[in-house]
C-alpha positions, 0 to 999 in steps of 0.5 A: 687168887684175889686178897683184900688187904685194906677195907678203904677204897683209897688204900685198897691193895689187891693181889691177883693171878691174871687168870682170876683177874680177867675171869672176874672182869668178864663176870663183872662186865656181863652182869653190871653193864647189861641190865638192858640186855638181860631185861629184854632177853627175859621179856622175849624168852617169856619171862623168868621160869624154872624151864628157862634157867638152863638157857639163861645160865648158858647165855651168861656163861657164853658172854663171860667165856667170850669176854674172858677169851678177849681179856686173856689175849690182852693180859700183858702187863702194860696193856691189860689195865688201860684197856680194862679202864677204857672199856669200863668207863665207856661201857658205863656211859653206854649202859646209862643211856641204854638204861635211862633213855631206851636207846639202842647202839648201832653204827648210825647211833655211833655216828650221831654220837661222834659228830654231835657238838659240845653243847648237845653233849652238855645237854645230856649231862646230869647228876644221875649220870655222874653217879652212874659213871662214878659207880660203874666207871671210876670205882672199878677202874680204881680197883683195876689199878690198885690190883697187883697182878702176879705174872708167871715166867714168859713161857708158862704165861704163854702156855696158860693164855693159850689154854685159857683162850682155847678152853673158853672158846671151845666151851662157848661154842659147845654151849652155843651148839647145845642151846642152838635151838633156843638161841636161833629163834630168839636172836633171829626174831629179836635182832634188836638184842644185838644192839643191847649187848655191851660192850660188843654193841658199841665196839662193832658200831664204832668199827663200822662207823670208822671203816665207812669214815676212812673209806670215803672217796676223796673225789666227790662225783658230780651230780646234775651238772645238766640242770637248767631252768625249764620253760616257765622261767623264760621271760621271767623278770621277778626274783624267786626265793625258796626257803627250806626250813629243816626241822629237828626232832619234830614228830608229826603226831604232836602237830595239831595240823595233823589232828593233835588235840593240843593246839600246837599250831595256832599260827600256821593253821591261819596261814593262807596257801599252806598245804600240810602233808600228814603221812610222811616217813623219815629216811633215818632216826637221827640227823647224821643219817637223815639229813644226808639222805633227804638231800641226796638223790639215793632214796632210803633203800639205796642210801649209805653214808659212804654213797652220800658222801661220794656224790653231790646232792641237792644243793649242788644241783641247785647251784649247777641250775644257776641258783644262789644257795645258802645254808644257815645252821642253828644245829650241829652242822649240815652233815656234809650237805652244804660243804660246797655251797655258802654256809653260815653258823648261826648257832653260837650265842651273840652277846646282847642278842635277845634271841640268844641265851648264854648257851645257844640261840633260838631258831628266830636268830636264823632270820637275822639279816636274811632279808638284806641277804636276799636283796643283795643277791643278783640271783634267784635264791634257795635258802636252808634254815636248819633249826635246833627245833625240838632237840632233847633232852633239854626241851625246855632250853629250846624256846623263849619264856613266852612259849612256856604255854603248856605244862607242867614243865620238865626242866631236867635232862634226866627225863625219867625224873619227869612225868609223861605229862610234863615231858609231853608238855614241854616237847609241845612247847618246842612245837609251839615255837617251831610253829611260830618260827615257820609262820614268821619266816612265811610272814617275812617272805610275804612282806617281801613279795609285796614290797620287793616283788619276789616270787616266794615259797617255803618247805618245812620238813623235819629230819626225824621224830622223837620218842617221849617215853612210849615203850620206855624209849626216849629221844631218837636214833633207834636202829631203823628196822626196830624204830617206833613210828614216833621216830619216823613219822615227820611233819611236812608242809609247803607254802607258796605265794600266789605269784609263785604258784602262778608263775610255776603253774602249780594247781593248789587244789591238786596239791591239797588232794594229795595231802594224805598220800604216803610220802617220805624223805625220798620225795624231797630231792625231786619235789624241790627240783620239780617245784622250781621247774629245773630240768635235769636227768637226775630228777625222778618224776615219780617222786616229784610231788608237783609233777601231777599238779603242774 
């Protein structure tokens, strides 16, 4: 049994039998960290009622029994306390993000967490998170370490362990069988529940991510080595430059070009030659998934992280075709897409640069020195500018002062502290700044067309969208099959100079007529090759947006 010897936490001393200790830990884990799971569970089962109480009790007991079997198996003197401390601390973080932002934890989300950078992590920190971690991470861990465990002799301890593990699993299986007619439809129809049950969700997700990571082939298979410039390049004397602006966390429904009431695109709406596509779906809901997918030839249905990492992508095919390829980054990396081409990290603050703060740089920094870089190249170029864009939750950090046009502003990472109006207004300021940045890039290309004699084009497309509190969800990264449209509907637009359009025989009227066609990230790889008249066996004309308009 557990005996409290002192009242104050600093001098707390406990004595516990390991059997009671692991059972107490299991009960605490099932109750304290799983508020998101229980809220959703109650919701999908029709709400709390007397007739559902046996089902709820059975579910709770199964959770406790499974946890107890695991903790009992590792209840050895040197192991149990460190493991419980690690689980309490990591589960506190998982529970906080599920509760505050409505996130669901799967392998893609875990990949996004592991591969993010320190600045993005810092954006998520706030006093509420610290208090949550202190309460559910630090305090339970102190209690664990202040508890003296009284283990019996080795033989008796082993017998007790086997008995407890066996009885726990038998009871859990028995309850599952007894209530199977309730469990089966509930978890079959509401598969999102599996991504809310912690710590099982993040342990499973981490295992899946590591298996994929460690299982990646060391040799990257070549792709599109037959790529050559097509007939439209014959006798061409002018340099061609195509810029792909890779947006971050921009959702299409907040672009006034797509019918949004607030004027978030005052500059792009005036750009001659711009074609905006209104019905485009992302490949994933997080950067770590969407970016490798959209720059691969796989398409969403065939995509997996291991497949994408085991073969070359769009940047490589463009290099094979003879282009000078450059990736400029103001984000948390290119997720392997730019590993074999020239890339520059523009995300680190530069002292004295008006486009940088002490923490990061605004997206316009991606244009610094770019005209000079284009002039210095002896080849035709394809340049990717990877934005910081609208990355949350610290939306107010993503744009300079003069773009604080909409209000009230939500200047905190704890979005639930702000009204829905403030969150939307602050997010819309990021879209307003993206509008300016993309327009400035077009203006730069237009000037270079006039002064340098280049044929220029630009593609803007975001990697995924964002939830701003709809249905209690914030940010992005939801499991794709359960993700809301806000996280999947992305902006996509194409601008071409007159000389580019003429050189590559692209019918602008035809292209504009396809602006409402259903498209996705699957089209990007093939459309870039088609737009640039690159002949290769890996281009699929059916996915080439320009194929019918040339």
